[in-house]
C-alpha positions in Angstrom: 80.1 161.6 53.4 80.4 157.9 52.3 82.8 158.8 49.5 84.2 160.9 52.5 84.9 158.1 54.6 86.7 156.2 51.6 89.1 158.9 50.5 90.5 159.4 54.2 90.6 155.1 54.6 92.3 155.0 51.0 94.8 157.9 51.9 95.7 155.8 55.1 96.9 152.8 53.2 99.0 155.3 51.3 100.9 156.6 54.0 100.9 153.5 55.2 102.6 151.9 52.5 104.5 155.3 52.3 105.8 154.8 56.1 106.7 151.4 55.0 108.2 151.8 52.4 110.6 154.6 53.9 111.9 152.7 56.7 112.8 150.2 53.8 114.4 152.6 52.1 116.1 153.5 55.0 117.3 150.1 56.3 118.3 149.4 52.6 120.9 152.9 52.6 122.0 151.8 55.8 123.4 148.4 54.8 124.4 150.2 51.8 127.0 152.4 53.9 127.8 148.9 56.0 129.2 147.3 52.5 130.7 150.3 51.0 132.5 150.6 54.7 133.3 146.8 54.8 134.4 146.8 51.0 136.9 149.5 51.6 138.1 147.7 54.6 138.5 144.5 52.5 140.3 146.7 49.5 142.2 148.0 52.8 143.4 144.5 54.1 144.5 143.6 50.8 146.7 146.7 50.2 148.1 145.8 53.5 149.1 142.0 52.5 150.5 143.5 49.7 152.7 145.8 51.6 153.6 142.6 54.2 154.6 141.0 50.5 156.3 143.6 49.5 158.8 144.3 53.0 158.8 140.5 53.1 160.2 140.7 49.8 163.0 143.6 50.6 163.9 142.1 53.7 164.9 138.8 51.0 166.5 140.8 49.0 169.0 142.7 51.7 169.6 139.8 52.4 170.9 138.3 49.7 172.2 142.0 48.6 174.4 141.5 52.7 175.6 138.2 51.2 176.7 138.9 47.7 178.4 142.1 49.1 180.2 139.8 51.2 181.6 137.4 48.6 182.9 140.8 46.8 184.9 141.5 49.6 186.0 137.9 50.8 187.0 137.8 47.1 188.8 141.2 46.5 190.7 140.8 49.7 191.7 137.0 48.3 192.6 138.9 45.3 194.6 141.4 47.3 196.9 138.8 48.8 197.4 136.9 46.0 199.1 139.7 44.3 201.1 141.1 47.1 202.1 137.6 47.5 203.3 137.4 44.0 204.9 140.5 43.9 
């Protein structure tokens, strides 16, 4: 009976260790999931920042294009006036 009690005691210690490790594993898996979510959020923020930069660059290019278009129109009109006044 003493051997039996010893084996049962050892089984109880092993079971406690097993339950502890299972709990720790679940906790670590939850942390892993949270870190993956945070990483995705970080990647999303990086993409959003890049989109913001591109929009700003596009806005600047559009402004430059508008200014150039106005210059082209003005030069064309000036040339037309010169041509019509010289005729």
